[in-house]
N, C-alpha and C positions, 0 to 999 in steps of 0.2 A: 615541330612541337605545336600543338593546338591548344587553345584555351576556350572554354565555353563562356559565353556572355549571357547572363540572364536579363530579363527586362528591368530588374531592380538596379542593374549596373549602369543603365543608360541614363543620360542627363534628362531632367524633367522637360516635358514639351514646353515650347514657348511660341508665342505668336509673332515675335520679332527675331530676325537673324542676329547671331552674335556679331558684335562690332569687330571689324578687322582693321580699323583705323589705328595707325601707329601714333604714339604721343608726338606732339609737335616738338621738333628739335629746338633747343635753346642754346645760344652761345654762352660759353664760359671762357672768355678770352682775355688777352692782355699783352702788355709789353713791359719789359724791364730793361732799361739801358743805363749803363754807368760810363762816365767820362772822366778822364784824368789828363793832367797837363804834364807834358814831357818836352824838353828842349824848346820851351817857349811856344809850343803848339798844343791844341786840344785833340785828344785821341779817344776813340771809342774803345773801351777795354772789356766790356761785357754786354751781351745782347741776348735776351731771351724773349721769344714771342710766340703767342698762341693764337690761332685763327679765332676771330677775323681780323686781328690787329697785326699790322706790319709797320716797320720803320724803314723808310728809304733815305738814302744819303746822296742827294744830288750835289753837283759842284756848287759851292756857295756863290751867290752873286758877289760881284766885286765889292770888297770892303766889308762883307758880312762875315760873322763867325761861322764855325762849323754848323751845318744846317741838317736837321733831322725832320723828315716829313712823315707824319702819322697817317696811315692809310687803313681804312676799314673796308676789307674786301667783300663784305656782305652787301654793300650798297646802302646800308641803313641799319637801324636798330629796332627790334620788335619787343613787345611785352615779354618779360621773363629773361631777356638777355642780361648778362653780367659782364662788365668790362673793368679791368684794372690797368692803370698806366702809372708806372714808376720811373721817374727820371732823376738820376743822381749825378750832379755835376761836382766833381771834386775841386779841391782848392786850386785857385788860379785858372780855372777853365773858362771858356767863353762859348756858349751854346745857344742856338736858336732852334726851338721846336715849334713847328707849324703844322697845318693840316693840308691834305691834298685838295679837299673840297669841303663844302658844307656838309655837316652831319645831319642826316634825317632820322627822326624818331617817329615810327609809324603808329597808327591807331592801335590801341591795345584792347584785347578782349577781357582784360581784368588785371593780369600780372603787371608789375612795375618793371621798367627798364632801369637798371642801376649802373652808374658809372662812378668810379672813384679814381682820382688823380692825385699823385703826390709828387711835388717838385722839391728836391733838396739841393740847395746851393751851398757849397763849401766855402771856406774862408777866401775872400778875394775873388770869388767867381762872379761872372756875369751870365745870367740866364734869362732868355726871353721865352715866354709861353704864349704862343700866338695862333691858336687854332682858328679855323674859319667858323661861320655861324652854325649854331645848332637850331634846326628847324623842327618845331613841334607840329605834327599833324593834329587835326582835331581829334580829341579823345585819346591822345597819347598820354602815357603815364611815365614820367621821368623823375627819378630821384638821383641827384648828383652831389658829390662831395669833392671839393678841391682843397688840398692842403699844401701850403707853402712852408718849407722849413729853411730859414735863411740864417746862415752863420754870420758871425761878426765879420764885417768888412765885405760881405757879399752884397750883390745887387740883383734884384729880380724885377722884371717888367712883365706883367701878365695881363692879358685881355681875354674876355669871354663875351660872346654875343648870342642872344637868344631871339629867335623870330617866332612869334605866336601865330601859327597857322601858315598855310601856303597862300600868302597874300597875293602873289601874282595870279593865282587861280580864283581869287575872291573868297578863299576859305579863311575863317577865323577859328582861333583856338577857343571854342565856346564851352567845352567841358573836358575834363581830364585832370591831370596832376602835374605840377611842376614844384619840386622841392629842390632848391638850389642853395647849397651850403658852402661857405668858405671858412677855413681856419688858417691863420697865419701865425707862425712862431718865429721869433728872432732870438738867437742865442739860446734856444731851447725853451723860451718862455712864450706862452700864448699872449699875443698882443692885440689880436682882432678876431672876432667871430661874428658871422653874419649868416642869416638864412632867410630866403624868400620862399613862402609856401602859398601856392595857389591850388585849389582843389574843387572838385564837383562842378557845379554850374558857374561859369566864369564871366558871362556876358556883362552882368551888372557891375561887379567889382572892376573889371577892365575898362568900363566906360566911365566910372565915377571920376569927377574932377579931382578928388582928393587921392585917387589911386593912380591908374595908368592914363586916365583921360583919353581913352581911345587909342593909345599907342599900341603898335603891333611888333615893335622891336626895342630891345634894350641892350645896353653894353656896360660892362664893368671893366675899368682899366685901373690897375694899381702899380705903384712903384714902391718897392720895399728896399730901403737902404738907410744907412746912418744919416745921410744928409737929406732924406726925403722931406722932412718938415720944412726945411729951408727952401724947397722948390715950389712951394704953394703958389706964390705970386707969379712965378715964371710959368707955371702950368696954366693959371688963369689967363695970362697974357697969350699963351698959345691958343686957348679956346677962343679968345676974342679975335685973333688973327685969322684962324682957319675959316671962320664964318660958320655959324651953326643955325642957319635958317631952317625952319621946320624940325629942328632938333632941340629938345630941352636938355640942358647940361648943367653940371655943377661939379666943383672940385673942392675937396676939403682934406684936412689931415686928421687922422684918428688912429690912436694906438701907435703913433710914430711912423705911420705909412701914409703915402699920398694916394688919395682915392678920387677917381673921376667916374661919374655916372652919366650915361647918355640915354635918352628916351625919345622915340619918334613914331609917328604914324606911317612913316615911309622907310621901310627896311633898307632900300637901296641908298637913300640919302644918309641914313645913319652909318652905313658901311663906309661911304665916302668920307664922312667927317672923322670917323674913327681912324681910318687909314692915315689921314693927314695928321691927326694928333699923335698917333703912334710914331710916324716918321719924325715929327718935331721932337718928341721925347727922346727917341734914340739918338738924335744928333746932339741935343742939349745935355743929356745925362751920361752919355758914354762915347760921344764923338764918332758915332756910326753914321752911315749914309741916311739922309733924311727921307726915308721911304718905308712903306710897309713891306712885309715879306713878299718875295717874288711870287709865291704861290697865290697870294691874294689877287694878283693882277693877271693871272692866266684865265 
């Protein structure tokens, strides 16, 4: 069968060839893991994961709880990527969730990278959220939200570190976006909300003495538990003992949770101090080995 084509059926002439470029692929990935206690031990009872997120379960270090390691198989996050991490630790469980390596957020051409994490701890559970650093390349655009839902009698120790630029290469995070948001609920009630927002040209605000004062790395460490307020002086004693040279630090109680902030011009030094503080807190608050997660030391 033949069909005649008249000139009017042809596309109009153009001086430029039609684009054959495919749209840039964006990740829409995540992981959901549920844990339950049976026979005095913690078990994984449900796991769903979508690329580029994976959970690995190495043999826990001696004395550590069941350990889950979050892996991003893409090697980093780009503008437009969307990730969701949901960890649900049932009543009486004991879980450590850490990261395989530092998470890199690459320069964006405009779209935001969005990451949302929810950690739910059931009654009497112990949960540690201990990812490694998030490194923001210059002109990266990251919007992140972390939610902790802590039941009565549960304890959560959570730490997050952000490095502003590839400091080892001399790069600074001079422009881009960082929106870092926390929400903490205890017994279903919101007890703390916090958001850090840095956007556009950042050299001046990051250098100001009333702001970051030239710091290139920051960490937030919090302990959420019924006895957290009573641990404040103990936490300050830990900070004094570990030595915080070149690291600005402070500890306070707000909304019934214990909050520690660290700020430094030296990302490596901040990591060392944070590891010591985490180890001391684990030992003092839960009787666990006084060390940071094993993945931090690889």
